[in-house]
N, C-alpha and C positions, 0 to 999 in steps of 0.2 A: 569451837568457833570457826576454825579454819575450815572444816567441812562445810559448815552454813554458808560462809562467804564464797566458797567454790561452786556450791550449788545456786547460790543467787546468780553469780555470774554467768553460769552456763544457762540458766533461764533467761537472762537478759539476752545472752547472744543467740539464743534458739528464737526469742520473739523477735529480734532484729532480722534474723534470716527469714522467718516466716512473713514479715512485712515486705522485706525485698522480693521474695518469691510471689507474693500476691501482686505486687506492684508490676513486676515483670510480665505476669499473666495477663493483668488487665491492660498493659501497654500493648502487648502482642496480640490480644484479641482486638484491640482498637485499630491496629495497622491492618489486620486481616479484614475487619468490617469495612474499612475505608477502601481497601483494593477491591472489594466485592461491589461497593457502590459505585466505584468509579468504572469498573467493567460493565456493570448493567447500564449506568448512563450512556456509556459509548455505544452499547448495543442498541438501547433505545434510540439514540440520536442516528445511528445508521438505518434502523428500520424506517424512521422519519424520513430520512433522505430518499430510500428506496420507494416508499409510499408516494413522495412528491413526483419521482421520475415516473412511476407507473400512472400517475395522475396526468403528467404531461404527455405520455404516449397515448393515453386515451383520448386526450383533446385532439391529437393529430389523427387519430381512428375517427372520431367523429367528423373531423373536417373532411376526411377522404369520403366518408360514407354520403356526405351532402352534396359532393361534386358529381355531376353526371359523368364526367370524363375524368378518370384517374390521373393524377398529377404526380408524375415521377419525382419531383423535387420533393413533394411532402412525403411520399414513400421512402425516400432516401433518408429524409430527417428523421422519421419515425425508427428506421433501422438503426440509425446511429444512437438514438436515444436508448434502444434495446441493448445495443452493444455497451454502452455505459453502466446500464444495470447489471448486465452480466459480469462486467469488470469489478463493480462495487460488491457484488455477491461473494467473490472469490478473495477480495483484497483483505489484507491483515488489518483488523480493527484496532487503530490507535489514533492518538490526537492528530498526528501530522497528516496520516492517509484521510481521516474523515474531515479534517479542514480543507484538503485539497479537493475532495469530492464535493464539498459544500460550495466552494468557489466556482467550481465548474457547473454545478447545478444552478447558481444564481446566475452566472453568464447565458446558460442555456434558457432560463426562463425568461430573460430579457429578449433574447432573439426570438423565442417562440411567441412572445406577445407581439412582436412586429409582424412575424409571419401571419399569425392568425388574424391580427387586425387588417393587414393588408388583403388577406384571403376574404375576409367578411366584407370589406369595402368594394373590392373588385367583383365580388359575387352579387352584389346589390346592384352595382353598375350594369352587369351582364343581364340580370332581370329587367332593368329599366330598358337597356337596348333591345331586349327581346320583345318588349310590349310595344316599342316604338319605331323600330327598324325591321323591315322584311328582307334586308339585303343580308345574304349569307356571307358575303365578303367582309362586311363591316363586322359581323359576329366574331368571325375568325381573326381579324385584326385585333379586336378586343381580347380574345382569348390569348393571343400571342403576347399582348401586353401583360396580361396577367401572369403568364410563365415567365417572362423576362423579370417582372418585378420580383417575383418569388425566387428566381435564380440568384438574384443580387444578394437578396437577404439570406438564402441559403448558403451563400459562399462564406459570409460571416460566420454561420453557424459551423460549418465546416472547419474553419481555423480554431475554433473553440474545442471541437471534437479531436482535433489532430493532438491537442495536449493531453489527451486521455490515452492516445495510442503508444504506450510506453509499457516495457516489460516490469513487473513487480515481483517481489520475492517474499514467502513466508516461511514459518518454522526455521528460522535461522538458528543454528546451533553449533558452538565450537566446544571442543575438549580435547585432552591429551590422551595419546594412545601409546601403548607399548607394541612393538613389532617383533612377534616371535620369528625364530628361524624359518618355520614353515609358512611364514607370512600373515598368520593369524594375528588379528589386531584386538588387544586387550584395552578397554578404557581405562585410564590411570589419572589419578588426581594428585600423585606425588610428584612434584616438579623434577627431581633428580632421576627418576625412573621413566619419565616421558621420552619418546624417540621422536615424536612428530605431533604436530596439531592437526586434528581433523576438523574441516569445517564443511556443514551439510545444510542445504536449504532446498526449498521447492520453488521453482518459477511458475507463478500462478497463470492460469489460463486468461487469456485476454483476445477476444474476437476482434479487437481493433488493430492488433498488431500482426503485420504480414509475417507469414512462416518464412524460415530460411535460417542461414547461419548467423548466430548472434554472440555476443561476449558480455560478460560481466566482470567487474574488478573487485576481487576480495583483499581485504585489507586486515591484517591481525597486528595489534599494537601490544607489546607486553608491558609488564608493571612500571618500567623504567622509560616508557614512551617511545621504544624503539619499534620499528616496523620490521617484523620478521619476513622470512622466505626471500624472495628475489629482490624486494626493495627497488624496483624500478620505478621510473617516473615517465608519466604520461601527459601531454598537454592538450587543453580543450580551450581553444581561444587565448585568452590571457590567464586562465587558472591551469595549475598543474596538480596532479595526483600521483601520490607514491602508493604503489600496491604491493602486495605480497605474492599473488597469482593471479593469472586471467582464466575464467572460466570460459570455454569455448564449446559450443554446442549447437545442434540444430533444432530449431523452434518449429513445432507443428501445430501450433494454436491449442495446445492442452497442458495440463499440469505436467511439470518435469522436475524429477528428483535429481539432484547435483551434490556430489561430495568432492571436496579438494583436501589435499595435504599440504601443510606449510612446515618447512625445517626451521631450525634455529640458525642463525647467521654465523655463528661460531661453534667451536668444539665444546664449549662449555654447556652446562646443564642448564635447562629451561629456569627462568627466574620464578620464585615463589611469589605470588600475589594475584592480582585481578588482570585479566585480559579482556581487551575490546575487540570484537569482531565487527567489521562493516562491510557492506556489499553496495557497490556504486553501479549505476547505469550511466555511463558517460562520467560526468562530473556531478551527477545527482545522487545523494545516499537514498537509497530505497529500503535498507534494512538494517538493522544494528542489534547486537547482542553481547552480553558479557559471561565469562566463566572464570573460576579460581583454581589455581594449582597451589597445593599446600608444600 
């Protein structure tokens, strides 16, 4: 009788374990599926924005082809649109980044509508003047008015494009390393064996950003919400930022890989748990990631 009871209990326990295993597998599969769907949706939306920007560029191409004299204001506007396309193609695909580019696209769309409407209106006026006036002087004055009007509108477009001329980072990764006596770095997940935190990322190519000396602020926050490394403070207007290390580099309008080391503030071991890594361009957060030490 005791053997039967034990056997029954074992079967029940095995049944419960099987149900829990199946439930865990279904839940994990569901999370993975949702992640895949989200990534696909972001990719689709990014392609839609790129398609809209290319369509906008095509409208500028058409407007330029219809003008007998090339207008430099339209040429400059088209080049800035191309710069935004190049920036979006290399930008990290996430909700914040995509939302920012959508906002820029909507602003550019409004500006383009004004520019092209004005272009069409003035083109019609010029055609009417060509049929009613023989004076070259009058025709040149109307052309000057046309250019002045476009320049005013283009100034507003330039202000919108200026917001896109910022450095962005991709592939941000932080992890613990053990530094051997020969200088070799060994990735390490055990907190008590970690000597330093290594942070690596890529500065993305952006033709709208001028080349030269640049700097980004790296911030590493431990599980107890302490900022590691230098933990120095910098002020931007009324806002302040505490950083772990400053990345200083020469930007040459191309992708640039950067790695920094961040030390513990004390002689104690690194804390076990989740670490937050942030990269700031001025006071603007441009990239973020997490890692865990056991």
